[in-house]
C-alpha positions in Angstrom: -24.1 12.2 -1.6 -20.4 11.1 -1.5 -19.2 9.0 1.4 -16.9 10.7 3.9 -14.1 8.3 3.2 -13.8 7.1 -0.3 -11.9 4.6 -2.4 -8.8 5.8 -4.3 -8.1 4.8 -7.9 -4.5 4.4 -9.2 -4.2 3.9 -13.0 -7.6 2.1 -12.9 -6.8 0.0 -9.9 -9.1 0.7 -7.0 -7.8 0.8 -3.4 -10.8 0.4 -1.2 -11.7 2.6 1.7 -11.6 -0.5 3.8 -8.0 -1.2 2.8 -7.0 2.4 3.6 -8.8 2.1 7.0 -6.8 -1.0 7.8 -3.6 0.8 6.9 -4.4 3.8 9.1 -3.1 2.1 12.2 0.4 2.3 10.8 0.3 6.1 10.4 0.3 8.1 13.7 -1.6 11.4 13.8 -2.9 13.7 16.5 -6.3 12.6 17.9 -7.7 15.9 16.7 -6.6 15.3 13.2 -7.4 11.7 12.1 -7.5 12.9 8.5 -3.8 13.1 8.5 -3.5 9.4 9.2 -6.0 8.6 6.5 -4.1 10.7 4.0 -0.8 9.1 4.9 -2.3 5.6 4.7 -3.9 6.4 1.3 -0.5 7.8 0.1 1.4 4.7 1.2 -1.1 2.4 -0.5 -1.0 4.5 -3.7 2.8 4.3 -3.8 2.7 0.5 -3.2 0.2 0.1 -6.0 2.4 2.2 -8.3 5.4 0.1 -7.5 3.5 -3.2 -8.0 2.2 -1.9 -11.3 5.7 -1.0 -12.5 7.1 -4.4 -11.4 4.4 -6.1 -13.4 5.0 -3.9 -16.4 8.7 -4.9 -16.3 7.7 -8.5 -16.1 9.5 -9.1 -12.8 8.9 -12.3 -10.8 8.6 -12.6 -7.1 11.3 -14.5 -5.3 10.4 -14.2 -1.6 13.4 -14.1 0.7 13.8 -14.7 4.4 14.0 -11.2 6.1 14.6 -12.4 9.6 14.8 -15.9 11.0 11.6 -17.6 10.3 10.0 -14.7 8.6 9.6 -14.6 4.8 8.6 -11.5 2.8 5.3 -11.5 1.0 5.1 -12.1 -2.8 4.3 -8.4 -3.2 7.3 -7.3 -1.2 9.5 -9.6 -3.2 8.1 -8.3 -6.4 8.9 -4.6 -5.7 12.2 -5.2 -4.0 14.2 -5.0 -7.2 12.8 -1.5 -8.0 13.1 0.0 -4.6 
C-alpha cells in the first residue's frame, strides 16, 4: 500500500514528504482542496531542486548577500541567484 502523501524524486534527488509538508504553509488553497497546496509545494520544491542542480552543474559558488538590513540570504538562495 502506498502512503497517501509520498516523496518526490528529481533527477535522483529525493524531496521528502516531510519537506513538502513543511512547505505547504506557503501555498494557500481552499480548505476543501488541501491537495492543491500540496501540489504547489511539491512543484516549488521541485523547481528549487532543479535550480540547485543546475547551479552545481555549472560549478557556481554561493556568495550570500544582505537582502534587507540584518538579513542575509541562505547559501542555496545565493547559489541559484545567478541563474534566476
